[in-house]
PASE-821161 format. One record per residue: x negated, y negated, z of N, C-alpha, C in turn; residue in three letters; residue number from 0. Coordinates in pm, 1 decimal, always signed. Example, Ala and Ser with C-alpha at 12.3 -4.5 7.8 and 13.67 -1.06 7.14 Angstrom:
       nc1       nc2       nc3      cac1      cac2      cac3       cc1       cc2       cc3  res    n
   -1319.0    +569.0    +780.0   -1230.0    +450.0    +780.0   -1320.0    +330.0    +780.0  Ala    0
   -1285.0    +225.0    +708.0   -1367.0    +106.0    +714.0   -1290.0      -3.0    +787.0  Ser    1
//
This chain:
       nc1       nc2       nc3      cac1      cac2      cac3       cc1       cc2       cc3  res    n
    -948.2    +946.3    -705.4    -975.2    +824.1    -628.5   -1125.4    +793.7    -630.3  Met    0
   -1160.8    +674.7    -672.1   -1300.1    +634.4    -677.6   -1340.5    +573.2    -543.8  Lys    1
   -1441.7    +632.7    -480.4   -1484.1    +587.2    -348.6   -1574.1    +464.3    -359.7  Glu    2
   -1583.2    +392.5    -246.7   -1667.5    +273.1    -239.9   -1715.1    +256.3     -96.4  Ile    3
   -1839.6    +217.2     -77.5   -1893.4    +196.8     +56.9   -1849.0     +60.9    +110.5  Thr    4
   -1861.4     +43.4    +241.3   -1821.7     -82.5    +302.5   -1909.6    -197.9    +254.6  Phe    5
   -2038.0    -171.0    +234.4   -2129.2    -276.2    +186.9   -2089.8    -319.5     +45.8  Ile    6
   -2064.0    -220.9     -40.8   -2022.4    -252.1    -177.6   -1886.9    -323.6    -179.0  Glu    7
   -1798.0    -281.1     -89.8   -1665.7    -343.7     -83.2   -1677.0    -489.9     -41.9  Ala    8
   -1762.8    -518.6     +55.8   -1778.9    -657.2     +99.7   -1837.6    -743.1     -11.0  Lys    9
   -1940.8    -691.0     -79.1   -2001.8    -766.3    -189.8   -1899.8    -792.6    -300.0  Glu   10
   -1818.2    -692.0    -331.0   -1716.0    -707.0    -434.6   -1611.0    -809.1    -394.0  Leu   11
   -1568.6    -803.7    -267.4   -1467.5    -898.6    -218.5   -1520.4   -1041.7    -222.6  Ala   12
   -1644.3   -1062.4    -178.8   -1702.8   -1197.0    -179.1   -1715.9   -1250.4    -321.7  Leu   13
   -1750.2   -1160.3    -415.1   -1761.9   -1202.0    -555.4   -1625.4   -1244.0    -610.1  Lys   14
   -1522.1   -1164.7    -583.5   -1387.8   -1198.9    -631.2   -1338.3   -1328.8    -566.9  Leu   15
   -1367.9   -1346.9    -439.8   -1327.8   -1469.9    -371.1   -1394.3   -1591.2    -434.5  Met   16
   -1523.6   -1577.9    -465.3   -1596.2   -1688.9    -527.8   -1544.9   -1715.6    -670.0  Ala   17
   -1515.7   -1609.0    -743.4   -1468.4   -1625.2    -881.4   -1334.0   -1697.0    -887.7  Asp   18
   -1251.3   -1679.9    -785.7   -1117.3   -1739.1    -786.9   -1106.6   -1865.3    -701.9  His   19
   -1218.5   -1919.5    -659.8   -1217.6   -2049.9    -593.8   -1190.3   -2049.1    -445.7  Gly   20
   -1203.7   -1934.2    -379.9   -1186.6   -1930.2    -233.8   -1311.5   -1872.4    -167.6  Val   21
   -1425.2   -1900.9    -229.6   -1552.3   -1852.2    -175.0   -1588.0   -1914.0     -40.7  Gly   22
   -1528.7   -2029.2      -7.6   -1557.6   -2093.4    +120.4   -1478.8   -2030.7    +235.5  His   23
   -1386.1   -1941.7    +203.9   -1312.6   -1870.0    +308.5   -1405.1   -1764.4    +368.7  Trp   24
   -1389.5   -1737.1    +496.3   -1469.5   -1635.4    +563.7   -1415.3   -1495.6    +533.6  Asn   25
   -1506.2   -1398.7    +537.2   -1470.4   -1258.0    +517.6   -1480.3   -1187.0    +652.6  Phe   26
   -1384.5   -1098.4    +677.4   -1385.3   -1027.6    +805.6   -1321.7    -889.7    +788.9  Glu   27
   -1381.6    -789.9    +857.8   -1323.7    -656.2    +858.0   -1223.0    -642.1    +971.0  Trp   28
   -1126.2    -552.5    +953.5   -1035.9    -514.5   +1061.2   -1013.6    -363.5   +1052.7  Met   29
    -967.5    -304.3   +1162.7    -956.2    -158.7   +1171.2    -813.1    -109.0   +1173.1  Asp   30
    -718.5    -191.6   +1134.4    -579.1    -149.3   +1131.4    -552.1     -61.5   +1009.7  Thr   31
    -460.9     +35.3   +1025.0    -424.0    +123.3    +915.5    -289.4     +87.1    +853.4  Glu   32
    -216.6      -3.0    +917.8     -81.8     -35.9    +871.1     -81.7    -132.1    +753.5  Ser   33
    -188.3    -206.1    +732.7    -193.7    -302.0    +622.4    -335.5    -308.2    +568.5  Thr   34
    -346.1    -340.9    +439.6    -476.8    -343.9    +375.8    -552.8    -473.3    +394.8  Gly   35
    -481.1    -584.0    +417.7    -548.5    -712.3    +432.2    -459.0    -816.4    +494.4  Gly   36
    -520.1    -925.5    +536.6    -447.5   -1038.1    +595.7    -510.1   -1168.2    +549.6  Gln   37
    -423.7   -1265.3    +524.8    -469.0   -1399.9    +488.5    -443.2   -1490.7    +607.4  Cys   38
    -549.9   -1545.5    +663.7    -538.8   -1630.7    +782.8    -589.8   -1770.2    +747.9  Cys   39
    -501.7   -1861.8    +710.8    -545.6   -1997.3    +674.9    -590.0   -2075.6    +797.6  Pro   40
    -633.1   -2198.1    +775.4    -679.6   -2283.4    +884.3    -568.1   -2307.2    +985.3  Thr   41
    -602.0   -2288.9   +1112.3    -507.0   -2313.3   +1221.0    -553.1   -2437.0   +1296.7  Ile   42
    -463.3   -2532.9   +1312.3    -495.9   -2654.3   +1386.0    -411.8   -2660.1   +1513.4  Lys   43
    -478.9   -2683.1   +1624.9    -411.3   -2690.5   +1754.2    -458.9   -2815.1   +1826.8  Val   44
    -365.3   -2889.7   +1884.2    -399.3   -3010.4   +1959.5    -409.4   -2976.9   +2108.1  Cys   45
    -514.0   -3025.0   +2171.3    -532.1   -3008.7   +2315.1    -577.6   -3141.8   +2373.1  Gln   46
    -557.2   -3157.8   +2504.0    -608.1   -3277.7   +2568.7    -760.1   -3275.4   +2567.5  Trp   47
    -819.9   -3392.6   +2575.4    -964.6   -3406.4   +2558.3   -1038.8   -3359.6   +2683.0  Ser   48
   -1058.6   -3231.4   +2697.2   -1140.0   -3179.1   +2807.2   -1232.3   -3072.3   +2751.7  Asp   49
   -1350.7   -3063.8   +2808.4   -1451.6   -2972.3   +2759.2   -1414.5   -2827.1   +2783.4  Glu   50
   -1335.4   -2801.7   +2888.8   -1298.9   -2664.5   +2921.3   -1217.0   -2601.2   +2808.2  Arg   51
   -1122.2   -2677.4   +2754.7   -1040.4   -2626.3   +2645.0   -1127.1   -2598.0   +2523.0  Ser   52
   -1220.7   -2688.0   +2496.5   -1306.7   -2670.3   +2379.9   -1394.2   -2546.5   +2393.9  Trp   53
   -1447.6   -2520.6   +2513.5   -1533.5   -2404.1   +2533.0   -1456.3   -2274.1   +2512.0  Lys   54
   -1331.8   -2269.9   +2564.7   -1250.1   -2149.9   +2546.2   -1218.7   -2128.3   +2398.3  Lys   55
   -1182.8   -2236.1   +2331.2   -1149.1   -2227.8   +2189.1   -1271.0   -2188.1   +2106.5  Trp   56
   -1387.0   -2243.6   +2143.4   -1509.2   -2217.8   +2068.1   -1556.9   -2074.0   +2088.8  His   57
   -1533.3   -2017.4   +2208.0   -1569.2   -1877.0   +2232.5   -1484.6   -1784.4   +2146.0  Glu   58
   -1356.2   -1818.4   +2128.9   -1266.9   -1736.1   +2048.5   -1293.9   -1753.5   +1899.7  Lys   59
   -1323.4   -1877.9   +1859.4   -1350.4   -1908.5   +1718.4   -1483.7   -1983.5   +1710.4  Phe   60
   -1596.1   -1910.6   +1697.9   -1728.2   -1976.4   +1697.7   -1745.0   -2080.0   +1586.8  Pro   61
   -1676.7   -2061.6   +1473.8   -1690.2   -2154.1   +1360.8   -1588.2   -2268.1   +1364.6  Asp   62
   -1513.3   -2276.9   +1475.1   -1410.0   -2380.0   +1483.9   -1472.7   -2519.7   +1491.6  Ala   63
   -1400.8   -2617.7   +1442.4   -1445.4   -2756.8   +1446.7   -1341.1   -2839.9   +1521.3  Gln   64
   -1383.3   -2951.0   +1575.7   -1288.8   -3036.5   +1647.8   -1311.3   -3182.2   +1610.7  Arg   65
   -1201.4   -3256.7   +1625.1   -1204.8   -3399.6   +1593.9   -1117.2   -3472.6   +1694.8  Glu   66
   -1167.7   -3581.4   +1750.6   -1094.3   -3657.8   +1851.4   -1001.6   -3757.8   +1782.1  Leu   67
    -869.7   -3739.0   +1801.7    -769.7   -3826.5   +1740.2    -671.5   -3870.5   +1847.9  Ile   68
    -664.1   -4001.2   +1872.5    -570.4   -4057.4   +1970.3    -583.1   -3992.2   +2107.6  Asp   69
    -704.8   -3972.5   +2151.9    -725.9   -3916.3   +2284.8    -708.9   -3766.3   +2293.4  Gly   70
    -686.3   -3700.8   +2180.9    -670.6   -3555.4   +2179.5    -769.3   -3494.4   +2082.0  Lys   71
    -817.4   -3375.3   +2118.3    -902.4   -3301.4   +2026.6    -815.6   -3213.8   +1936.4  Tyr   72
    -839.0   -3221.3   +1807.7    -771.6   -3133.8   +1712.1    -870.1   -3023.1   +1676.0  Val   73
    -836.3   -2900.5   +1714.6    -922.0   -2785.9   +1689.9    -879.0   -2718.2   +1559.9  Tyr   74
    -971.8   -2693.4   +1470.4    -941.4   -2632.2   +1340.8   -1023.9   -2505.0   +1323.9  Ala   75
    -957.3   -2391.5   +1306.0   -1026.8   -2265.5   +1280.9   -1056.6   -2252.7   +1131.9  Thr   76
   -1164.5   -2185.3   +1096.9   -1194.5   -2165.9    +954.8   -1097.4   -2067.1    +892.4  Pro   77
   -1064.0   -2082.1    +764.5    -976.1   -1984.6    +697.2   -1047.8   -1851.0    +678.0  Pro   78
    -974.1   -1742.6    +696.1   -1033.5   -1608.8    +691.3    -947.5   -1516.4    +605.3  Ile   79
   -1013.4   -1431.6    +527.8    -948.8   -1319.5    +461.9    -998.7   -1191.6    +528.1  Leu   80
    -905.3   -1112.2    +580.0    -940.4    -989.7    +652.4    -900.9    -868.1    +569.2  Lys   81
    -984.0    -762.7    +578.4    -957.0    -640.5    +502.5    -980.2    -517.8    +590.5  Phe   82
    -901.0    -415.0    +564.5    -900.0    -295.6    +648.7   -1001.3    -192.4    +600.6  Ser   83
   -1086.5    -147.1    +693.0   -1180.9     -40.4    +659.5   -1111.0     +95.4    +640.1  Arg   84
   -1016.3    +132.9    +728.9    -944.6    +259.9    +704.6    -871.3    +263.1    +570.6  Pro   85
    -827.4    +144.8    +525.8    -757.1    +135.1    +397.3    -849.1    +176.1    +282.4  Trp   86
    -976.2    +135.0    +290.5   -1073.8    +168.9    +185.3   -1098.9    +319.0    +183.8  Ile   87
   -1117.1    +377.1    +303.6   -1143.8    +520.8    +312.6   -1026.5    +601.3    +257.1  Val   88
    -904.9    +554.4    +283.4    -786.2    +628.5    +244.6    -751.5    +614.6     +97.0  Lys   89
    -769.6    +493.1     +40.5    -719.0    +467.6     -94.4    -826.4    +441.6    -199.6  Tyr   90
    -948.5    +409.1    -159.2   -1056.0    +395.0    -256.6   -1071.6    +256.7    -317.0  Gly   91
   -1156.5    +251.3    -420.6   -1200.7    +124.6    -478.4   -1089.6     +47.4    -548.0  Arg   92
   -1014.2    +113.9    -636.6    -914.1     +42.7    -716.0    -809.1     -24.6    -628.6  Asp   93
    -765.4     +47.6    -528.0    -666.2      -9.9    -436.9    -725.3    -125.9    -358.3  Thr   94
    -853.2    -114.5    -319.6    -918.1    -224.0    -247.4    -925.2    -349.2    -334.0  Phe   95
    -954.6    -333.0    -461.9    -960.5    -448.8    -552.9    -824.3    -517.8    -558.4  Val   96
    -717.6    -438.2    -570.8    -583.8    -496.9    -572.5    -551.4    -566.7    -441.4  Asp   97
    -596.6    -507.8    -330.8    -572.3    -568.7    -199.5    -643.6    -703.3    -188.1  Thr   98
    -767.7    -709.0    -235.7    -844.1    -835.3    -232.5    -774.0    -941.7    -316.3  Val   99
    -733.0    -904.4    -436.7    -664.1   -1000.2    -523.5    -530.7   -1042.8    -461.8  Leu  100
    -465.3    -950.4    -395.5    -339.2    -981.3    -326.8    -360.2   -1092.2    -223.3  His  101
    -465.0   -1076.1    -139.8    -491.3   -1176.1     -36.2    -545.9   -1305.7     -95.5  Glu  102
    -620.7   -1296.8    -203.5    -669.7   -1416.9    -270.7    -552.3   -1498.9    -323.3  Ile  103
    -449.6   -1430.3    -373.6    -330.0   -1501.2    -421.1    -265.2   -1578.8    -306.3  Ala  104
    -261.1   -1519.7    -187.4    -209.0   -1592.3     -70.8    -296.6   -1713.9     -39.3  His  105
    -428.6   -1693.5     -43.7    -520.7   -1803.1     -14.2    -504.1   -1917.4    -114.1  Ala  106
    -486.2   -1882.9    -241.1    -468.2   -1986.9    -343.2    -337.8   -2063.5    -322.6  Leu  107
    -236.5   -1997.5    -269.8    -110.9   -2066.7    -239.5    -135.2   -2178.4    -138.8  Met  108
    -219.6   -2150.0     -38.4    -252.2   -2251.8     +61.7    -346.2   -2358.2      +4.8  Tyr  109
    -444.5   -2313.8     -72.9    -541.6   -2408.4    -128.0    -474.1   -2507.9    -222.4  Glu  110
    -383.5   -2459.7    -305.1    -315.3   -2545.8    -403.3    -188.7   -2610.6    -347.7  Arg  111
    -156.6   -2574.8    -222.8     -39.1   -2631.0    -154.3     +87.5   -2611.9    -238.5  Lys  112
    +103.6   -2490.2    -287.4    +221.9   -2457.2    -368.3    +340.0   -2434.8    -274.5  Ile  113
    +446.8   -2510.0    -287.6    +562.3   -2489.6    -197.9    +627.8   -2354.4    -224.3  Pro  114
    +659.3   -2283.1    -115.6    +723.1   -2152.6    -129.5    +800.1   -2121.0      -1.8  His  115
    +913.3   -2054.5     -19.3    +997.3   -2018.9     +94.5    +959.1   -1883.5    +153.3  Lys  116
    +913.2   -1791.9     +68.8    +877.4   -1657.9    +114.4    +732.5   -1628.8     +77.6  Arg  117
    +665.6   -1552.5    +162.6    +524.1   -1523.7    +137.4    +504.5   -1437.1     +13.4  Ser  118
    +604.0   -1353.8     -21.7    +594.9   -1270.4    -141.5    +706.9   -1305.2    -239.3  His  119
    +730.8   -1432.6    -256.0    +837.4   -1478.9    -343.5    +792.7   -1497.4    -487.5  Gly  120
    +874.3   -1571.7    -560.8    +850.7   -1589.5    -704.1    +718.2   -1658.9    -731.5  Lys  121
    +689.5   -1766.2    -656.3    +567.4   -1843.6    -682.1    +442.5   -1758.1    -659.4  Glu  122
    +444.3   -1683.3    -547.3    +329.2   -1596.8    -518.7    +316.3   -1486.6    -624.1  Trp  123
    +429.1   -1427.4    -664.0    +425.9   -1318.2    -761.0    +364.7   -1363.4    -892.8  Ala  124
    +404.5   -1481.6    -940.1    +349.4   -1534.0   -1066.1    +198.3   -1554.7   -1054.9  Glu  125
    +155.0   -1608.2    -939.9     +12.1   -1632.2    -920.2     -63.7   -1499.9    -910.9  Leu  126
      -6.4   -1403.5    -839.4     -71.5   -1273.1    -824.4     -85.7   -1203.6    -959.8  Ala  127
     +20.2   -1210.4   -1042.2     +12.3   -1153.2   -1176.8    -100.3   -1218.9   -1257.0  Phe  128
    -111.1   -1349.9   -1245.8    -205.9   -1424.1   -1328.9    -351.3   -1391.8   -1297.3  Ser  129
    -381.2   -1352.2   -1172.4    -521.0   -1322.1   -1136.5    -551.5   -1172.4   -1145.6  Ile  130
    -450.6   -1091.7   -1185.7    -479.0    -951.7   -1216.4    -437.6    -848.6   -1115.4  Gly  131
    -346.3    -880.3   -1023.5    -298.0    -778.2    -930.2    -219.5    -673.5   -1007.5  Val  132
    -247.8    -545.0    -979.4    -182.3    -434.8   -1050.1    -101.0    -351.6    -952.5  Arg  133
     -19.3    -263.6   -1009.5     +63.7    -174.8    -927.7     -18.5     -54.3    -883.1  Asp  134
     +15.0      -2.3    -762.9     -50.4    +116.6    -710.5     +54.6    +217.8    -668.6  Lys  135
     +20.5    +345.8    -675.7    +117.5    +450.0    -648.6    +153.2    +462.5    -500.4  Glu  136
     +67.6    +408.6    -411.9     +98.5    +423.8    -270.0    +213.5    +334.7    -225.5  Phe  137
    +263.0    +244.5    -313.4    +389.3    +174.2    -287.0    +382.2     +64.9    -184.8  Gly  138
    +283.0     -24.0    -194.8    +280.3    -139.5    -104.8    +393.1    -236.5    -135.7  Gly  139
    +413.4    -330.6     -45.9    +520.1    -429.8     -65.4    +495.1    -513.1    -190.0  Arg  140
    +370.2    -516.4    -235.5    +333.7    -603.0    -346.8    +322.5    -523.7    -476.9  Trp  141
    +390.5    -406.1    -487.4    +386.2    -327.1    -609.2    +443.6    -403.1    -727.2  Gly  142
    +422.6    -348.3    -843.5    +465.5    -415.8    -966.9    +615.7    -439.9    -967.8  Leu  143
    +692.9    -340.7    -922.8    +837.8    -356.6    -923.6    +881.6    -465.9    -826.6  Arg  144
    +818.4    -468.1    -708.1    +854.7    -569.8    -610.1    +823.7    -710.5    -661.5  Glu  145
    +707.4    -724.0    -725.6    +670.0    -855.4    -777.3    +761.2    -897.6    -891.8  Met  146
    +794.2    -802.7    -978.7    +884.0    -834.9   -1089.4   +1021.2    -874.5   -1037.1  Ala  147
   +1065.2    -805.8    -933.0   +1194.8    -840.0    -874.0   +1190.6    -980.3    -812.8  Tyr  148
   +1079.0   -1009.8    -742.3   +1067.1   -1141.9    -681.1   +1056.8   -1251.0    -787.1  Ala  149
    +984.8   -1221.6    -897.7    +965.8   -1321.1   -1002.1   +1095.5   -1351.3   -1076.6  Ala  150
   +1182.7   -1250.4   -1088.2   +1307.0   -1267.9   -1164.0   +1427.4   -1299.0   -1075.6  Asn  151
   +1404.9   -1303.2    -946.1   +1516.8   -1328.6    -856.1   +1569.6   -1470.5    -874.0  Arg  152
   +1700.1   -1482.0    -883.7   +1760.9   -1613.5    -900.2   +1769.8   -1683.9    -765.1  Lys  153
   +1736.0   -1811.3    -760.2   +1744.6   -1883.1    -632.5   +1889.9   -1897.0    -586.8  Pro  154
   +1908.3   -1900.3    -456.2   +2043.3   -1915.4    -402.4   +2096.6   -2054.9    -433.3  Lys  155
   +2224.5   -2066.0    -470.0   +2280.8   -2198.2    -498.3   +2286.6   -2283.9    -373.2  Pro  156
   +2270.9   -2414.9    -391.2   +2278.2   -2507.0    -278.2   +2420.5   -2509.5    -222.0  Glu  157
   +2434.9   -2505.4     -89.0   +2569.9   -2505.1     -30.6   +2642.0   -2637.4     -54.6  Pro  158
   +2771.2   -2629.5     -82.7   +2852.6   -2748.8    -102.7   +2894.6   -2806.5     +32.4  Thr  159
   +2955.6   -2924.7     +27.5   +3002.6   -2988.4    +151.7   +3107.8   -2901.4    +220.1  Glu  160
   +3194.5   -2839.0    +139.2   +3297.1   -2751.0    +197.1   +3232.5   -2632.4    +268.5  Ala  161
   +3124.8   -2577.2    +207.7   +3054.2   -2464.9    +270.7   +2989.7   -2507.8    +402.1  Asp  162
   +2932.0   -2628.1    +403.5   +2868.4   -2678.1    +524.7   +2970.7   -2697.3    +636.0  Lys  163
   +3086.9   -2755.2    +601.7   +3191.2   -2776.4    +701.4   +3244.1   -2643.2    +755.0  Lys  164
   +3260.3   -2545.0    +663.8   +3307.2   -2412.9    +706.5   +3206.6   -2347.2    +799.8  Leu  165
   +3077.9   -2361.9    +769.0   +2974.9   -2304.0    +853.6   +2974.0   -2368.9    +991.7  Lys  166
   +2994.2   -2501.9    +997.7   +3000.4   -2571.2   +1125.9   +3119.3   -2522.4   +1208.0  Gln  167
   +3235.2   -2504.2   +1141.5   +3354.1   -2454.0   +1211.6   +3331.0   -2313.3   +1264.8  Lys  168
   +3264.4   -2231.7   +1184.4   +3235.2   -2095.7   +1228.0   +3141.9   -2095.4   +1349.0  Gln  169
   +3044.9   -2186.4   +1348.6   +2954.7   -2197.0   +1463.3   +3029.6   -2239.9   +1588.8  Lys  170
   +3118.8   -2340.4   +1573.9   +3196.5   -2387.4   +1687.6   +3287.9   -2276.9   +1740.4  Lys  171
   +3349.8   -2201.4   +1648.8   +3437.9   -2092.5   +1689.0   +3359.5   -1983.7   +1762.8  Leu  172
   +3242.1   -1950.6   +1710.3   +3159.4   -1848.9   +1775.4   +3116.2   -1894.2   +1914.3  Ala  173
   +3083.4   -2024.9   +1926.4   +3044.4   -2079.6   +2057.4   +3162.3   -2075.2   +2154.6  His  174
   +3281.8   -2110.5   +2105.7   +3400.3   -2109.0   +2192.0   +3431.5   -1966.5   +2237.9  Ala  175
   +3417.6   -1870.2   +2146.9   +3441.5   -1730.6   +2182.9   +3340.1   -1681.9   +2286.3  Gln  176
   +3216.4   -1724.9   +2271.0   +3113.1   -1686.7   +2366.4   +3142.1   -1744.5   +2505.2  Lys  177
   +3181.0   -1872.2   +2509.0   +3212.2   -1936.7   +2636.3   +3334.3   -1872.0   +2701.1  Met  178
   +3435.4   -1836.3   +2618.2   +3555.4   -1772.2   +2672.0   +3521.3   -1635.9   +2732.1  Ala  179
   +3432.8   -1563.3   +2666.6   +3390.9   -1432.8   +2717.0   +3316.1   -1447.0   +2849.4  Lys  180
   +3227.4   -1547.1   +2856.8   +3152.7   -1570.7   +2980.7   +3247.5   -1610.9   +3093.3  Gln  181
   +3346.7   -1695.6   +3061.4   +3444.4   -1738.6   +3162.4   +3526.6   -1620.2   +3213.5  Thr  182
   +3568.1   -1532.5   +3120.3   +3645.8   -1414.5   +3160.0   +3563.2   -1322.9   +3250.5  Ala  183
   +3434.7   -1310.4   +3220.1   +3346.7   -1227.3   +3303.2   +3333.4   -1286.6   +3443.5  Thr  184
   +3318.6   -1418.6   +3452.5   +3307.4   -1483.7   +3583.2   +3435.7   -1467.9   +3663.8  Arg  185
   +3551.3   -1484.6   +3597.8   +3679.9   -1468.8   +3666.5   +3693.6   -1326.5   +3720.5  Ile  186
   +3651.7   -1229.7   +3640.4   +3661.0   -1090.3   +3682.6   +3572.3   -1064.6   +3803.9  Lys  187
   +3453.3   -1123.0   +3805.7   +3363.2   -1107.2   +3920.7   +3422.7   -1172.3   +4045.5  Arg  188
   +3482.0   -1290.8   +4027.7   +3543.9   -1359.3   +4142.2   +3661.0   -1278.5   +4197.4  Leu  189
   +3740.5   -1219.8   +4106.4   +3853.0   -1137.9   +4150.6   +3805.2   -1015.3   +4228.0  Gln  190
   +3696.8    -954.5   +4180.7   +3640.3    -838.4   +4251.4   +3589.8    -877.7   +4389.3  Thr  191
   +3519.6    -992.7   +4396.8   +3469.0   -1039.9   +4526.1   +3584.3   -1073.2   +4620.7  Ala  192
   +3692.3   -1133.3   +4567.3   +3807.6   -1168.2   +4649.8   +3873.9   -1043.1   +4707.9  Leu  193
   +3885.3    -937.6   +4626.4   +3944.2    -812.9   +4674.9   +3860.5    -752.3   +4787.3  Lys  194
   +3727.5    -761.3   +4773.3   +3640.3    -709.8   +4879.1   +3662.8    -784.5   +5009.4  Lys  195
   +3673.0    -918.0   +5001.4   +3694.8    -998.7   +5121.7   +3831.9    -969.6   +5182.2  Trp  196
   +3931.5    -946.2   +5097.9   +4065.6    -912.6   +5151.7   +4063.0    -780.1   +5226.2  Glu  197
   +3989.1    -680.8   +5171.9   +3978.7    -552.3   +5241.2   +3908.1    -567.8   +5374.8  Arg  198
   +3804.3    -651.9   +5377.1   +3732.3    -674.9   +5503.1   +3820.3    -743.1   +5606.7  Arg  199
   +3899.7    -840.3   +5560.6   +3988.4    -912.1   +5653.2   +4091.2    -817.0   +5712.4  Val  200
   +4149.1    -731.2   +5628.4   +4248.4    -634.4   +5677.0   +4186.3    -535.6   +5773.7  Arg  201
   +4058.1    -495.6   +5745.3   +3992.2    -399.2   +5831.8   +3966.3    -458.7   +5970.9  Phe  202
   +3913.5    -583.9   +5973.8   +3878.5    -642.9   +6103.1   +3998.8    -700.3   +6176.8  Tyr  203
   +4109.6    -718.4   +6106.8   +4230.5    -772.1   +6173.2   +4312.5    -663.3   +6243.6  Ser  204
   +4277.8    -535.9   +6220.3   +4352.3    -428.7   +6285.5   +4319.0    -422.0   +6435.0  Lys  205
//
């Protein structure tokens, strides 16, 4: 395993980000051990036009920007790529490079507005392959086999009208069964309460 310092890792990540057209994204460290990186695209949130909301938002995201639209402020956070420091210590330089390219592929999906149903689906896999993501022995979700499987996976066929009608009937049946179960439970509770009242009446009538 080839080691790398945090300073060298940051410089390398920024260089790769710039080379692949996402140099305007922010870089950030994180201390989680469960994942090597995270792609956090721009988040937009609408709030009513008051300074208090803006101050709270600005404290949480110092680089956030706002725009007044139809009486509401639209708050936009800057896009960020996050990387794990424990991940670098544990797996070294080569794995860190793959992790950076992995997250860059996610960023490019957002930048190019490529439609995709799954975050690690066929479209992402093809893009990740094209920018040089490689397989690693530690077996991340984005390993070579996983990407090849995602790239070759056949899309599900579109449901026919008969399938849609059957699904609606199944939903209605499930709802009816749920309501019947709830009704039976209520009846059972009422019967139990009635028996208690009958015992009380018999006790006090003696």
